Steps between C-alpha positions, in 0.01 A plus 500: 500500500671161542283418804191611310583277201572207733164556667321507163678182388410319821140613467484371143650165598256472789205585276615253237540227760158573644347494153663164423383357831148625433502335155587168665241543776216584260594233242309422289289807428466454123482214246780243487621370165636145465689441175493138386801445276330225299200499268142472627355155556810327634576367848656811652224716354227278647663490843564875505137580424382278786746665739424851369130450562572399859742787554246751378256388770763508773680823410193701402647622173468377139774252400537514123671217309687598183668257259835595345640193330815458297871410519445222751341739747771766471271773364260491793779451752693802373186716517459418869871520578509863388172597667473713813566283808177603667306173498259607227669306218579132555624213283337158477734253333590136442862392561686632193519879554566459871773237476680419175434758231828687560675176398292457186470850357804696385329833572277536803405824670428381853655294778252245637693468826414864578122450499332493841340153536144530628367144485504172311137459399480143372703198395401230253660194342609496136394223264600369158208596274484388135275595208189279469623303199863454600613149401649412842230405752714441808800675657726206410384514138551877497863473614568224246338705222702809592823302492412351162408836349767758594411854401155400378295558816415857595386623836321816607588716797359814660818679395877475525608428857156395622466180699344329198810584294757401762316180593514392135870592490556280806302221328727528194809476719378201700371304198770594252239622253497797265178707493390821329391788725202717398459784755167683542393811688320318778293192580185556295660534154731206569212272599286617208768389256550172686129419477503592131793265441747771397746393773560153642522547875558731793600469862202675653369567848235251607239770560502598131546145367256284690176625343645454151602148599160416644327634187730303269630819336856414607658215696708497818760224468698560821527727802821672615452427871660263750174307545195450281227762522185394688251601230715341226577165661563320170755753371862410589770736618797566274713348772305175463568480127874533543579870552620470858444807716318692225282760673356832385255731672347826380419775747353849489626788711425864574786745545531876539749749350840536671497715817128468563455580874510184716177600674313506169650167393402351836144630471465350152648170617254479788204574273612251232546224759150573626368464144693177437369343822138601439242228419405691184853499357563143614188389312617681183846344521362150563301519176817570301728270705717778642665506842485827694848587625516821705746551785710792617694744284824347629382156391407638158847652463670174597276303263583725203872475574485120515299473177745730319785268597314186389423634152842663471643149530259370235597777258869422543462122482273513196712776345195713421627793288431866576249671272 
């Protein structure tokens, strides 16, 4: 009886292993869902839809994009974190839920370090964007105005812990100013209120800000990069106006649930890199001033770890409270 039971157990293990291997070999054989943890219309949503369209052509299966915004990206991130690790549910996210949210939320139901990094899709510079009728017309005037009006200037963000929030917190620390934070559930609602004059400014990714600037619906006063941006040659860097070493970049990544098979992650990484390097995607990104990133899964993992450390330091230096 013992030998019989051992035989049955071994057979079951073998069958299970064969089934798992077959699932990896035949992946994907049904639609893939990519959850964007921010509202529709923002930078990560736009990038994800471009990449999803390319993936659909390369993988031969529908790639459906679903928006689940809220709590600085935590709602969408948690949904993916607890999904089956089979490659059919992925997370597309900006920095916050993959780096610093555990430091900023008292209750969080996932560990971002346990996600399986698939690829960094894009990177883009952040800029200081003010409402169209803001009294300060230059970056120098803006800093002077903020210093002269403590607690009277409010700024929008895409949510607590997002790059827009932490960049403003760093700005407060470096300028000695006091600002009022107004968090939103994503890019689109934040920019809508900025254009309407309900909030004074936002640190926003260039891709979402430049068209508003060119149309006069909002104004870019400075860029958070080491050098000036080629298509905004007259706009100074924050470093130039006195905030030495001030840099902030937004990026968008795709990750999979913990324990997703390495072979599936590798297949997705290869396909995403192919999309990012395609002339079609490059043309899309050029129109919205985005830089295609790509790279290996190991490089994505190292990048996320480094970014988490950078913003961890900002949170501690600026004494950003947990929510």
